[in-house]
N, C-alpha and C positions, 0 to 999 in steps of 0.2 A: 504494499500500500504506500502511494508516495505521499507525502506530508508536505511536500513543497507548495503545492495549489492553497492548500491551508495557511501556512505560513506566509506566503505571499499576498493572499487576500488581507490578512491582519495587517501587514504591512502597507497595502494600498489604504485600509480604511485609516489607519494612524495619520498617514499622509493627507488624507481628505479633510480629516477633523482639524492638522495643523494648519492646514491652508488660511483657516479662519483668523489664525492668530498673525499672519504675516510671514515674513522671509525669515525671521529669527526662529520664530515656534516651527516652521518647516525644517529647517535645519537641524534645529534639537530631536525633532520628530524622526529623522533619518538617521541619526546618530543613536536614537533609542532602539528603533527597530531593528539595527544591526545588532545592537547588544543584546536584546530579547529573543533574537531567533532559537539560542540553545534552548532557553527557558520556555519558549512555546513548544518547540520539539518534544522536552522533556513532559511538559503538561498535558499535551498530545497523547504520549505515550502512556502516561498514569491512566487519562481516560478511557483509552483503549484496554488497558490492563483490567481497569475496574469493571468496563463493560463485559470481557471474556469472563470475568470470574463471575458476574451475576448471570450472564448465559451459560456457563458450566452448571451453576446450582440448579437451574430450571433444567438440563439436560441430563443430569446424573441418571445413569452412570457414565454416560458419554460426555466429553470435555471439548472446551475451547481454549488454545493457547494462544499466546503473542509472542512470536519471537523476531529476534532483529536479525536481517542478514545486511551488514553495512549499518547504514543510517536508517534504513527501510523497514517497519514492520511489517510481517504477514502474520497469517493465521491458520493454526492447524486444527481442523475439527476432527474430533474422535466420536462417532457415533456410537450410541447404546450397543453392547454386544447381540448378537443373536438375532437382529431385526426387530428389537424393540422398538415402537414408535417414540419418536421424541416428544419431550414435554412430559405428559400425564402417563405416569406408569400405574397409578392405581396405588403404588407402593410409597411408605413414609420415606422422605428423602432429607436433605439438609434443610437446615432452617436458614432463612434471609438473615441477614445482619438487621434488618429493622423489624424483625419479628419480634414478639414478644419471646422472651425466653432463650434467644440466640445471644450465643457467647463469642466473641472473637477469639478466645483461645482455644475453642472446640476445634478438633481435627477434622477428620474424614466423616463420612457419613457411613449409616448402617441400613442394611435392607431388614423390613418387616413385611410379614404377609397379613395384612389384616383382613378378615372376613367380618362382613356386615350382614344383618338380615335384609331379603330384598326389598323391604318397604323403606329402608333406610337409602339405599345407593341413589335412587332419584332425588332423594332430598337432598343429600350430600352434594351431585353435582349441581342440584340447581342453586344451591347456598354458594357453591364456586363460581358458578358461571354469571351469578347476581354481583359478585364481588370482583368479576374479571380476573380470576385465579384458576390455574388447574386444580384439580381434585387434590393431587400430592400437596401444593403448596398450602390448599385450604386446610389440610388435614394436620399439616405440620403447625399451622398456625393455632389453630384449634387444640393440640394437645399442648401446645407451649403454653397457650393461655391458661387452659384447665391446670397444667402443673404450678405455673407462679400464682394460680388464685387458690391451690390448694395448701400451701403455707407447710408443707410437710417437708422435712429434711432427713435423709437416709443417713444412719451412722452404722456400719457393717450390716446386719441383718436386720436391726432395728429399725424401726420408723420414728421420728419424733414429730409429734405435731406440736404446733404453736397456737396457742388461743389466746385472744387478749379481750378485755371488757370487764363489763360488772356482773356481779353474780348476787343474789339475792336468798 
């Protein structure tokens, strides 16, 4: 992927904006644009990497990687094994960083086979579609929210529940 058109576009926008300030502002803008090119490329690469990570969460167990060849990024797409459809696998996958209960320090993902009664499946699909999410993402969010709300912490084989409030 060639980043030059994006960097050039930013340089042109800066020059257009600087024209309003006269010749001195234009000269400063030209020097700034040259100095900002490496930072702009780095910011674009970080945005592409973040996008690839987000896409990978939705593709799990498939993935998308950003790799540099020289100064230009490229994408490596690894589809899920065994011809699984992309996106909604019906199994619990990774939580997004913005999901309740998601933790930045959590490692990879785990698979679970979830069996639900026939009458619940269409309701789950409808709820996920209503929020514009895949069933997998919706289920991960629902489980994360339930665990956060539960207030239970596990210590070894014991579950310790916390309760607060007044008792009469």
